NUKOL-309999 format. One record per residue (C-alpha): residue in three letters; x, y, z. Coordinates in nm, 2 decimals, m for minus. Example, Ala and Ser with C-alpha at 12.3 -4.5 7.8 and 13.67 -1.06 7.14 Angstrom:
<nodes>
<'ALA'; <1.23; m0.45; 0.78>> <'SER'; <1.37; m0.11; 0.71>> 
</nodes>
This chain:
<nodes>
<'UNK'; <1.02; 9.72; 5.91>> <'UNK'; <0.80; 9.97; 5.72>> <'UNK'; <0.48; 9.78; 5.82>> <'UNK'; <0.55; 9.86; 6.18>> <'UNK'; <0.59; 10.23; 6.09>> <'UNK'; <0.27; 10.21; 5.88>> <'UNK'; <0.08; 10.10; 6.19>> <'UNK'; <0.24; 10.37; 6.40>> <'UNK'; <0.15; 10.64; 6.15>> <'UNK'; <m0.19; 10.49; 6.05>> <'UNK'; <m0.38; 10.80; 6.15>> <'UNK'; <m0.15; 11.03; 5.95>> <'UNK'; <m0.24; 10.95; 5.59>> <'UNK'; <0.03; 11.18; 5.44>> <'UNK'; <0.29; 10.95; 5.60>> <'UNK'; <0.10; 10.62; 5.60>> <'UNK'; <0.00; 10.61; 5.23>> <'UNK'; <0.35; 10.63; 5.09>> <'UNK'; <0.47; 10.37; 5.35>> <'UNK'; <0.20; 10.14; 5.24>> <'UNK'; <0.29; 10.18; 4.87>> <'UNK'; <0.66; 10.11; 4.95>> <'UNK'; <0.55; 9.79; 5.13>> <'UNK'; <0.33; 9.70; 4.82>> <'UNK'; <0.64; 9.76; 4.60>> <'UNK'; <0.84; 9.50; 4.80>> <'UNK'; <1.05; 9.77; 4.96>> <'UNK'; <0.95; 9.71; 5.31>> <'UNK'; <1.32; 9.65; 5.40>> <'UNK'; <1.40; 10.02; 5.39>> <'UNK'; <1.47; 10.20; 5.71>> <'UNK'; <1.32; 10.53; 5.81>> <'UNK'; <1.59; 10.80; 5.77>> <'UNK'; <1.80; 10.58; 5.54>> <'UNK'; <2.01; 10.82; 5.33>> <'UNK'; <1.91; 10.83; 4.96>> <'UNK'; <2.27; 10.80; 4.86>> <'UNK'; <2.26; 10.44; 4.98>> <'UNK'; <1.98; 10.35; 4.74>> <'UNK'; <2.03; 10.22; 4.39>> <'UNK'; <1.89; 10.42; 4.10>> <'UNK'; <1.60; 10.19; 4.06>> <'UNK'; <1.52; 10.21; 4.44>> <'UNK'; <1.54; 10.59; 4.43>> <'UNK'; <1.29; 10.60; 4.14>> <'UNK'; <1.05; 10.36; 4.32>> <'UNK'; <1.07; 10.58; 4.64>> <'UNK'; <0.97; 10.88; 4.43>> <'UNK'; <0.69; 10.67; 4.26>> <'UNK'; <0.57; 10.56; 4.61>> <'UNK'; <0.55; 10.93; 4.71>> <'UNK'; <0.34; 11.01; 4.40>> <'UNK'; <0.11; 10.71; 4.45>> <'UNK'; <0.07; 10.80; 4.82>> <'UNK'; <m0.07; 11.14; 4.72>> <'UNK'; <m0.42; 11.20; 4.58>> <'UNK'; <m0.41; 11.11; 4.21>> <'UNK'; <m0.51; 11.40; 3.99>> <'UNK'; <m0.45; 11.24; 3.65>> <'UNK'; <m0.30; 11.41; 3.35>> <'UNK'; <0.06; 11.36; 3.47>> <'UNK'; <0.35; 11.23; 3.27>> <'UNK'; <0.59; 10.99; 3.45>> <'UNK'; <0.93; 10.91; 3.29>> <'UNK'; <1.11; 10.61; 3.44>> <'UNK'; <1.47; 10.51; 3.34>> <'UNK'; <1.53; 10.13; 3.39>> <'UNK'; <1.31; 10.11; 3.71>> <'UNK'; <1.35; 9.73; 3.72>> <'UNK'; <1.73; 9.73; 3.76>> <'UNK'; <1.82; 9.48; 4.03>> <'UNK'; <1.46; 9.37; 4.08>> <'UNK'; <1.35; 9.01; 4.10>> <'UNK'; <1.06; 8.88; 3.88>> <'UNK'; <0.83; 8.91; 4.18>> <'UNK'; <0.93; 9.27; 4.25>> <'UNK'; <0.90; 9.35; 3.88>> <'UNK'; <0.54; 9.23; 3.89>> <'UNK'; <0.47; 9.45; 4.20>> <'UNK'; <0.61; 9.75; 4.01>> <'UNK'; <0.39; 9.67; 3.70>> <'UNK'; <0.08; 9.67; 3.92>> <'UNK'; <0.17; 10.01; 4.06>> <'UNK'; <0.24; 10.15; 3.71>> <'UNK'; <m0.10; 10.02; 3.60>> <'UNK'; <m0.26; 10.21; 3.89>> <'UNK'; <m0.10; 10.53; 3.76>> <'UNK'; <m0.23; 10.47; 3.41>> <'UNK'; <m0.58; 10.38; 3.53>> <'UNK'; <m0.58; 10.71; 3.72>> <'UNK'; <m0.55; 10.89; 3.39>> <'UNK'; <m0.17; 10.94; 3.38>> <'UNK'; <0.08; 10.85; 3.11>> <'UNK'; <0.40; 10.65; 3.18>> <'UNK'; <0.71; 10.64; 2.96>> <'UNK'; <0.96; 10.37; 3.06>> <'UNK'; <1.31; 10.33; 2.92>> <'UNK'; <1.36; 9.96; 2.98>> <'UNK'; <1.52; 9.64; 2.86>> <'UNK'; <1.32; 9.41; 3.08>> <'UNK'; <1.11; 9.19; 2.86>> <'UNK'; <0.83; 9.14; 3.12>> <'UNK'; <0.79; 9.52; 3.13>> <'UNK'; <0.80; 9.55; 2.75>> <'UNK'; <0.52; 9.28; 2.72>> <'UNK'; <0.30; 9.51; 2.92>> <'UNK'; <0.35; 9.83; 2.71>> <'UNK'; <0.09; 9.98; 2.49>> <'UNK'; <0.35; 10.10; 2.25>> <'UNK'; <0.73; 10.04; 2.21>> <'UNK'; <0.99; 10.24; 2.02>> <'UNK'; <1.29; 10.02; 1.97>> <'UNK'; <1.63; 10.19; 1.91>> <'UNK'; <1.93; 10.02; 1.76>> <'UNK'; <2.06; 9.84; 1.57>> <'UNK'; <2.33; 9.82; 1.84>> <'UNK'; <2.43; 10.03; 2.14>> <'UNK'; <2.65; 10.33; 2.18>> <'UNK'; <2.78; 10.48; 1.85>> <'UNK'; <2.62; 10.20; 1.66>> <'UNK'; <2.27; 10.28; 1.79>> <'UNK'; <2.02; 10.55; 1.82>> <'UNK'; <1.81; 10.48; 1.51>> <'UNK'; <1.45; 10.38; 1.53>> <'UNK'; <1.45; 10.03; 1.40>> <'UNK'; <1.09; 9.93; 1.50>> <'UNK'; <0.79; 10.07; 1.67>> <'UNK'; <0.44; 9.96; 1.75>> <'UNK'; <0.25; 9.74; 1.99>> <'UNK'; <0.43; 9.43; 2.13>> <'UNK'; <0.23; 9.22; 1.88>> <'UNK'; <0.35; 9.45; 1.59>> <'UNK'; <0.71; 9.41; 1.71>> <'UNK'; <0.68; 9.03; 1.72>> <'UNK'; <0.57; 9.04; 1.36>> <'UNK'; <0.83; 9.29; 1.25>> <'UNK'; <1.14; 9.12; 1.10>> <'UNK'; <1.35; 9.43; 1.17>> <'UNK'; <1.28; 9.42; 1.54>> <'UNK'; <1.55; 9.25; 1.76>> <'UNK'; <1.32; 9.27; 2.06>> <'UNK'; <1.01; 9.12; 1.90>> <'UNK'; <1.13; 8.76; 1.92>> <'UNK'; <1.16; 8.79; 2.30>> <'UNK'; <0.80; 8.92; 2.34>> <'UNK'; <0.64; 8.59; 2.24>> 
</nodes>
């Protein structure tokens, strides 16, 4: 769907670039004019991310994403990781609040909160690189990063 629109708007980069990024994210199923209220939280974040990536990258920006992989397949998660790496390689910083182990394995630094959720959580129980969390006996996440 979006690929046809990309071809139609190919000479208008301000429209074509974000459409191409959405296609690269595996979101080519979206329809032009689709109401944002019909998108999941993860989809809405990825649409905003596509808009950012479709613009000229200036660097020195901070992006905060909250569970961007919610509802994504492993394939789509890999596509998202590639795009996040593009942001980082352009001189930006990305903070991700995430439970997806595949995303955590790709982080430079992790701050693990716990020991449980809700009222029984909120304390820093481990922090460091994925390798450091694997080696930290207090980390509940480290064993899944192997």
